[in-house]
FIVEXKE-147047 format. One line per field, with one value per atom (N, C-alpha, C): x, z negated, y; atom name; residue number from 1; residue in three letters. Coordinates in Angstrom, 3 decimals. Each point is the difference from the previous one (the first is absolute). Layout:
N
px: [X,...]
pz: [Z,...]
py: [Y,...]
drendo: [CA,...]
loti: [NUM,...]
guro: [ALA,...]
END
This chain:
90
px: [0.815,-0.947,0.868,-0.164,0.672,-0.989,0.412,-0.593,0.856,-0.300,0.143,0.017,0.750,0.008,1.646,-0.239,0.642,0.607,1.508,0.634,0.772,0.535,0.824,1.679,0.716,0.872,1.331,1.044,1.175,0.739,0.565,0.888,0.873,0.711,1.061,-0.328,-1.098,-0.543,-0.348,-0.779,-0.597,1.666,1.251,0.920,0.547,-0.203,0.737,-1.247,-1.339,-0.685,0.367,-0.088,0.661,1.426,1.027,1.114,0.324,-1.401,-0.110,-0.931,-1.008,-0.610,0.754,1.291,0.462,1.039,0.292,1.370,-0.845,-0.677,-1.174,-0.665,-0.140,-0.601,-1.505,-0.790,-0.793,-1.211,-1.402,-0.691,0.373,-0.332,0.089,-0.870,-0.956,-1.268,0.639,0.866,0.367,1.421,0.408,1.043,0.029,-1.071,-0.865,-0.642,-0.418,-0.232,0.850,0.551,1.385,0.927,0.147,0.522,-0.620,-1.821,-0.754,-0.168,-0.102,0.759,0.635,1.260,1.779,-0.379,-0.242,-0.182,-1.040,-1.050,-0.966,0.691,0.549,0.937,0.974,0.747,1.062,-0.066,-1.140,-0.764,-0.534,0.587,-0.150,-1.430,-0.916,-1.398,0.034,-1.386,-0.123,0.837,-0.292,0.399,1.538,0.598,1.492,0.374,-0.512,0.535,-0.632,-0.913,-0.083,1.115,-0.041,0.944,1.911,0.250,1.187,0.147,-1.137,-0.121,0.532,-1.135,0.602,1.461,0.241,1.208,1.108,0.007,0.749,-0.367,-0.788,-0.470,0.782,-0.001,0.455,1.340,0.472,2.258,-0.184,-0.323,0.305,-0.450,-0.731,0.211,0.966,0.604,1.035,-0.404,-1.217,-0.823,0.279,0.822,0.372,-1.261,0.211,-0.632,0.135,0.903,-0.088,-0.860,0.162,-0.883,-1.095,-0.258,-1.502,-1.010,0.993,-0.693,0.208,0.871,-0.120,-1.317,-0.228,-1.160,-1.466,-0.068,-0.932,-0.121,0.553,-0.126,-0.631,0.584,-0.109,-1.818,-0.223,-1.154,-1.019,0.246,-1.187,0.405,0.932,-0.081,-0.924,-0.003,-0.381,-1.852,-0.186,-1.654,-0.174,0.583,-0.654,-0.368,0.850,-0.130,-0.683,-0.549,-1.166,-1.344,-0.154,-0.510,-0.859,1.347,-0.693,-0.096,0.353,-0.431,-1.783,-0.491,-1.085,-1.185,0.291,-0.677,0.146,0.905,-0.005,-0.902,-0.268,-0.550,-1.365,-0.818,-1.395,-0.611]
pz: [0.141,-0.032,0.115,0.490,0.078,-0.656,-0.404,0.107,-0.040,0.647,0.652,-0.860,-0.119,-0.798,0.346,-0.332,0.525,-1.680,0.474,-1.122,0.352,-0.710,0.544,-0.292,0.542,-0.455,0.562,-0.393,0.109,0.847,0.870,1.433,-0.689,-0.735,-0.814,0.101,-0.707,-0.339,1.336,1.325,1.372,0.494,0.068,0.613,-0.664,-1.146,-0.889,0.572,0.060,0.470,1.299,0.929,1.540,-0.136,-0.785,0.152,-0.216,-1.066,-0.869,1.369,0.328,1.285,0.882,0.618,0.583,0.031,-1.223,-0.362,-0.142,-0.249,-0.304,1.210,0.943,0.928,-0.071,-0.897,-0.380,0.480,-0.413,0.057,-1.184,-0.231,-0.918,-0.916,0.394,-1.146,-0.655,0.468,-0.339,-1.161,0.490,-0.538,-1.252,0.158,-1.247,-0.749,0.049,-0.375,-1.268,1.081,-0.519,-1.645,0.392,-0.635,-1.664,0.400,-1.383,-0.781,0.682,-0.506,-0.486,0.491,-0.821,-1.037,0.077,-0.934,-1.061,-0.141,-0.767,-0.623,0.614,-0.415,-1.161,0.259,-1.033,-1.073,-0.643,-0.789,-0.999,-1.050,-1.241,-0.981,0.407,-0.473,-1.899,-0.095,-1.501,-0.720,0.082,-0.760,-0.197,0.908,0.332,-0.859,-0.114,-0.592,-1.494,-0.440,-1.326,-0.952,1.298,-0.409,-0.012,0.749,0.412,-1.699,-0.520,-1.181,-1.148,0.303,-1.461,0.052,1.030,-0.137,-0.177,0.208,-0.372,-1.306,-0.735,-1.406,-0.939,0.901,-0.999,0.011,1.496,-0.022,-1.200,0.268,-1.365,-1.340,-0.416,-1.029,-0.353,0.955,0.098,0.026,0.232,-0.517,0.819,-1.306,0.743,-0.376,0.662,0.066,-1.594,-0.844,-1.232,-1.077,0.413,-0.543,0.223,0.924,0.634,-0.742,-0.128,-0.278,-1.826,-0.389,-2.133,0.125,1.158,-0.302,-0.145,1.397,0.047,-1.229,-1.259,-0.665,-1.278,-0.129,-0.644,-0.210,1.279,0.755,-0.440,-0.093,0.302,-2.032,-0.029,-2.050,-0.452,0.209,0.097,-0.065,1.082,0.482,-1.082,0.198,-0.725,-1.589,-0.438,-1.749,0.122,0.974,-0.197,0.351,0.630,0.309,-1.173,-0.725,-0.998,-1.222,-0.065,-1.221,0.282,1.378,0.278,-0.311,0.429,-0.614,-1.364,-0.855,-1.433,-0.964,1.029,-0.880,0.141,0.952,0.112,-0.626]
py: [-1.028,1.327,1.040,0.874,1.321,1.134,0.895,1.148,1.024,0.785,1.451,1.001,0.764,0.976,1.335,1.107,1.337,0.062,0.483,0.611,1.137,0.664,0.961,-0.013,0.172,-0.596,1.131,0.470,0.803,-0.056,0.330,-0.179,-0.808,-0.520,-0.393,-1.515,-0.090,-1.590,-0.243,1.006,-0.856,-0.304,0.793,-0.297,-1.123,-0.563,-1.168,-0.980,0.048,-1.024,-0.090,0.668,-0.284,-0.853,0.394,-0.416,-1.981,-0.046,-1.132,-1.061,0.589,-0.600,-0.510,0.802,-0.006,-1.412,0.256,-0.927,-1.256,-0.371,-0.782,-0.811,1.233,-0.626,-0.226,0.598,0.054,1.570,-0.237,1.497,0.700,1.004,0.907,-0.274,-0.800,-0.810,-0.510,-1.178,-1.293,0.890,0.521,0.391,0.227,1.505,0.555,-1.317,-0.833,-1.692,-0.894,0.028,-0.032,0.045,1.486,1.058,0.113,0.056,0.123,-1.664,-0.614,-1.234,-0.498,0.508,0.018,0.176,1.836,0.900,-1.091,-0.146,-0.720,-1.181,-0.674,-1.082,-0.173,1.367,0.611,0.405,0.321,0.611,-0.605,0.170,-0.976,0.008,-1.198,0.070,0.734,0.082,0.226,-0.807,-1.121,-1.401,-0.269,0.349,0.328,1.086,1.184,1.180,-0.211,-1.073,-0.008,-1.344,-0.641,-1.258,0.261,1.207,0.751,0.749,0.620,0.825,-0.953,-1.451,-0.696,-0.220,-0.271,-0.805,1.480,0.995,1.379,-0.110,-0.123,0.167,-1.078,-1.204,-1.255,0.037,0.626,0.596,1.151,0.511,1.414,-0.567,-0.830,-0.704,-0.861,-0.750,-0.752,-1.417,-0.112,-1.415,-1.214,-1.050,-1.252,-0.829,-1.242,-1.419,-0.149,-0.060,0.013,0.714,1.517,1.053,-0.338,0.218,-0.587,-0.937,-1.443,-0.898,0.053,0.914,0.340,0.937,0.916,0.622,-0.389,-0.761,-0.913,-1.287,-0.098,-1.133,1.185,0.955,0.996,0.281,0.626,0.346,-1.323,-0.918,-1.156,-0.630,0.305,-0.059,1.180,1.031,0.960,-0.023,-0.354,0.185,-1.554,-0.852,-1.317,0.589,1.054,-0.133,1.169,0.976,1.045,-1.016,-1.313,-0.139,-1.320,-0.307,-0.779,0.875,1.294,0.826,0.138,0.488,0.680,-1.606,-1.720,-0.618,-0.111,0.129,-0.261,0.807,1.490,1.452,-0.073,-1.318,-0.120,-0.753]
drendo: [N,CA,C,N,CA,C,N,CA,C,N,CA,C,N,CA,C,N,CA,C,N,CA,C,N,CA,C,N,CA,C,N,CA,C,N,CA,C,N,CA,C,N,CA,C,N,CA,C,N,CA,C,N,CA,C,N,CA,C,N,CA,C,N,CA,C,N,CA,C,N,CA,C,N,CA,C,N,CA,C,N,CA,C,N,CA,C,N,CA,C,N,CA,C,N,CA,C,N,CA,C,N,CA,C,N,CA,C,N,CA,C,N,CA,C,N,CA,C,N,CA,C,N,CA,C,N,CA,C,N,CA,C,N,CA,C,N,CA,C,N,CA,C,N,CA,C,N,CA,C,N,CA,C,N,CA,C,N,CA,C,N,CA,C,N,CA,C,N,CA,C,N,CA,C,N,CA,C,N,CA,C,N,CA,C,N,CA,C,N,CA,C,N,CA,C,N,CA,C,N,CA,C,N,CA,C,N,CA,C,N,CA,C,N,CA,C,N,CA,C,N,CA,C,N,CA,C,N,CA,C,N,CA,C,N,CA,C,N,CA,C,N,CA,C,N,CA,C,N,CA,C,N,CA,C,N,CA,C,N,CA,C,N,CA,C,N,CA,C,N,CA,C,N,CA,C,N,CA,C,N,CA,C,N,CA,C,N,CA,C,N,CA,C,N,CA,C,N,CA,C,N,CA,C,N,CA,C,N,CA,C,N,CA,C]
loti: [1,1,1,2,2,2,3,3,3,4,4,4,5,5,5,6,6,6,7,7,7,8,8,8,9,9,9,10,10,10,11,11,11,12,12,12,13,13,13,14,14,14,15,15,15,16,16,16,17,17,17,18,18,18,19,19,19,20,20,20,21,21,21,22,22,22,23,23,23,24,24,24,25,25,25,26,26,26,27,27,27,28,28,28,29,29,29,30,30,30,31,31,31,32,32,32,33,33,33,34,34,34,35,35,35,36,36,36,37,37,37,38,38,38,39,39,39,40,40,40,41,41,41,42,42,42,43,43,43,44,44,44,45,45,45,46,46,46,47,47,47,48,48,48,49,49,49,50,50,50,51,51,51,52,52,52,53,53,53,54,54,54,55,55,55,56,56,56,57,57,57,58,58,58,59,59,59,60,60,60,61,61,61,62,62,62,63,63,63,64,64,64,65,65,65,66,66,66,67,67,67,68,68,68,69,69,69,70,70,70,71,71,71,72,72,72,73,73,73,74,74,74,75,75,75,76,76,76,77,77,77,78,78,78,79,79,79,80,80,80,81,81,81,82,82,82,83,83,83,84,84,84,85,85,85,86,86,86,87,87,87,88,88,88,89,89,89,90,90,90]
guro: [MET,MET,MET,THR,THR,THR,ILE,ILE,ILE,ARG,ARG,ARG,THR,THR,THR,THR,THR,THR,TYR,TYR,TYR,ALA,ALA,ALA,LEU,LEU,LEU,ASP,ASP,ASP,LEU,LEU,LEU,GLU,GLU,GLU,THR,THR,THR,VAL,VAL,VAL,GLU,GLU,GLU,ALA,ALA,ALA,LEU,LEU,LEU,GLU,GLU,GLU,ARG,ARG,ARG,MET,MET,MET,ALA,ALA,ALA,GLY,GLY,GLY,ARG,ARG,ARG,TRP,TRP,TRP,ARG,ARG,ARG,VAL,VAL,VAL,SER,SER,SER,LYS,LYS,LYS,SER,SER,SER,GLU,GLU,GLU,ALA,ALA,ALA,LEU,LEU,LEU,ARG,ARG,ARG,ARG,ARG,ARG,ALA,ALA,ALA,VAL,VAL,VAL,ARG,ARG,ARG,ALA,ALA,ALA,ALA,ALA,ALA,ALA,ALA,ALA,ALA,ALA,ALA,SER,SER,SER,GLU,GLU,GLU,PRO,PRO,PRO,GLY,GLY,GLY,PRO,PRO,PRO,SER,SER,SER,THR,THR,THR,GLU,GLU,GLU,ALA,ALA,ALA,VAL,VAL,VAL,ARG,ARG,ARG,ALA,ALA,ALA,LEU,LEU,LEU,GLU,GLU,GLU,ASP,ASP,ASP,LEU,LEU,LEU,GLN,GLN,GLN,ARG,ARG,ARG,SER,SER,SER,LEU,LEU,LEU,ALA,ALA,ALA,LEU,LEU,LEU,THR,THR,THR,ARG,ARG,ARG,ARG,ARG,ARG,ARG,ARG,ARG,ALA,ALA,ALA,ASP,ASP,ASP,THR,THR,THR,TRP,TRP,TRP,ALA,ALA,ALA,ARG,ARG,ARG,ARG,ARG,ARG,ALA,ALA,ALA,ARG,ARG,ARG,ALA,ALA,ALA,GLU,GLU,GLU,ARG,ARG,ARG,ARG,ARG,ARG,SER,SER,SER,SER,SER,SER,SER,SER,SER,ALA,ALA,ALA,ARG,ARG,ARG,ARG,ARG,ARG,GLU,GLU,GLU,GLY,GLY,GLY,GLY,GLY,GLY,ARG,ARG,ARG]
END
């Protein structure tokens, strides 16, 4: 399916598009489609940015597997302790 549309491009962009189309031996429309697809594929998605932020945070904390496991054990123990207190108070 093809949708026809109109865009206003500056001279520099049009010249670059014409050069790409000539180099690739395709129409300007095809060159533009390829350029847009390439740009879209190179952008990190939201989940990638979130994962990167988490990794940056972990690095800043010098979080090693051992430290993470220790934290997880303490957190589980604290939750169990809190849960046992609530059940005993009923």
